[in-house]
C-alpha positions, 0 to 999 in steps of 0.5 A: 441512495437511489437518487445518487445511483441515478446521478452516477449512472447518468455520468454525473460526479459527486461533490467532495461533501456528497462523496464523504456523506455516502461513505459515512452513511454506508458505515452507519448501515443506512444502505442494504448490500445490494445498494452498496454493491451497485454503488461499488459497481458504478465505479468499476465502469467509470473513473473516480473524480478528484473531488469524489476520491478526496471525499471518500478519503476524508470520510475514512480518515474521520471514521478511523481509529487513529494511532498517535505515533507523531513522535516518529518520522515514518513512511508507509510503503503501500500499493493500491493493488488491483493491477492484476499482475500476481506478483509476490508481496513486493511492497511488504518485503520492501517495507522490511528492507526499508526498516533494516536501513533504519527508516521507520515504517508504519505499514498499512495493509489488508487481506488480498481482495483481487489478488491471491495473497495480500500483505496481511495474508503473508504477515499472518502466515508468518506469525505477525499478530495484528493489533490496534493497541498503540503501546504495542505498535510503538514498541514494534517501532522502537524494537523492530523499526516497523509496525503492521497496521491491519486495515480492518482493525482501524476502519471499523466503519467499513465492516459493511463493505468488507463482505461485499468486496470479498464476494465481488473479488475484483478491484473497487475504488477502495483499492484506490483508497488504501494507501491514503487512509493509513491511521498513523498519518505517516509524514512520508509515503511511497505508493504504487498505483494501477493507472497513470490518471490515479497517479496524478490524482494522488500526487495532487492530493498529497501535495495539498496534505504537505506529505513527502511522497513518491507515487509510482506507476509502471508503464506496463501496468504494475502498481510499483517499480517492476523493473520490467520497463520504465515507470512514472515517478511523481514526487514533491519536486518532480515528475520523471520516468525511472528505469532499471538503469537508474538503479544500475541493474538490468531490466527483467521479465514479468515471469521473474516476479510472479508471486505463486498461487497460494498464501503458502507459496507467497510466504515461501518466496517472501522468506527465501528473499529475506534469507538471502536465497532470492533470485537477482531479479527478485532482490533487485525489485524489492531493493528498487522499491525500498530504495525509493522509499529510503530516498523519500525520507532521507532526501538522497538519490534513488541510486543511493537509496538502492545501495542502502536497501541492498545493504539491508537485504544482503546483510540480514538486517531486513530479516532481523526486523521480521524476526523481532516483529515475530518475537514481539507478536509471540510475547503479546 
């Protein structure tokens, strides 16, 4: 590790194979906590190269507990986090709205590291049981149209890193990796990222993987469509700017999508929206992100996807999916 740290400090980049090997060595407990913390810290001060990102991703996918749901055509809606914006759980809500529109979802998520409430914090608070049992996950897809994949249950290799990430409490390159290492290997992906350079890297790597995807980055820094301004959207077919007008709605203010200051308040916002008591701004942001996810899977326009998402939310279909998942969790 000393040699690698010296090279990184001298602004050298690792090859794909070297990056992969470092993560495998971390998983095998070959480095101490100080060395791992130093390794993470270097990447807070400089960009991760394309080969490095690919190598890190390959290591985590090789080491993860894989879930075989290849008979299902699913999508994952997942942001990198790390945008520092403290929004409510937009991509998790959008996942239930997408499921309510009859598009199957394999939602990969984790506890918040650099935010108050990550996807897993809210899911747990609402009584969703985390499991890596493939029969339970398939039953969830069959009955609720969505299954929740809590990252630590599928990436045991990262147990040496988790406490260090928690103690650091800031975004690291593991934020960049989350959406790329879904253990269900979904054929479709909606991913929001916290900077434009990373959006392009994601687009390049997904292109190589033969995935259907949309990579989103709001120009004002959000890792999702925020409707607070234009967002860059990179898909298999194109790279374009998307605005509130594409969904036939008005632009909103940042304060409209604030997420509360605790897991409890995040969960309250979450349920308000699903119960039909969300504000117009909250509903539109959720449906915009779900609409793009639907458009990826169903090859429709984002406007048509948005309308299907609105139907799912306004007619209680998204809420129904959550209730089914809660029921399955109780029975487990």
